[in-house]
C-alpha positions in Angstrom: 181.5 69.5 51.7 177.7 69.2 50.4 176.3 69.2 54.0 178.7 72.2 54.8 177.2 74.3 51.6 173.7 73.2 52.6 173.9 74.3 56.2 175.9 77.4 55.2 173.5 78.2 52.8 170.5 78.2 55.1 172.3 80.2 57.7 173.3 82.9 55.3 169.9 83.2 53.8 168.3 83.5 57.2 170.8 86.0 58.5 170.3 88.0 55.1 166.6 87.7 55.5 166.8 89.2 59.2 169.3 91.8 58.2 167.2 93.1 55.3 164.0 93.0 57.2 165.5 95.0 60.0 166.9 97.7 57.7 163.5 97.8 55.9 161.6 98.2 59.1 164.1 100.7 60.5 163.8 102.7 57.3 160.1 102.9 57.4 160.4 104.2 61.1 162.4 107.0 60.1 165.9 105.6 61.1 168.3 106.4 58.2 171.4 105.5 60.3 172.0 102.3 62.4 175.1 102.1 64.3 176.8 104.3 61.7 175.8 102.7 58.9 173.1 103.9 56.3 170.0 101.7 56.4 170.3 101.2 52.6 174.0 99.6 53.4 172.3 97.2 55.6 169.6 96.5 53.2 172.3 95.7 50.6 174.4 93.6 52.7 171.3 91.6 53.7 170.6 91.1 49.9 174.1 89.9 49.5 173.8 87.4 52.2 170.7 86.1 50.5 172.4 85.8 47.2 175.3 84.0 48.9 172.9 81.5 50.7 171.2 81.0 47.2 174.5 79.9 45.8 175.3 77.8 48.6 172.0 75.9 48.3 172.3 75.7 44.5 175.8 74.1 44.9 174.6 71.5 47.1 171.6 70.9 45.1 173.7 70.4 42.0 176.2 68.2 43.9 173.5 65.8 45.1 172.2 65.2 41.5 175.5 64.5 40.2 176.0 61.5 42.7 
């Protein structure tokens, strides 16, 4: 379970980082709507994925300390 949370946190964090970076670059290039979604919505989805990844990594780290 701990390994699943560790790998899941890493994957979610990477996906969130890529999604947020894509939204920022698209917004800077003047694209306000991407595939039917506003770029701010994609940025918030990326930030949410980053947060979920952080929680997964935190869970794995605290589980390792407990034994």
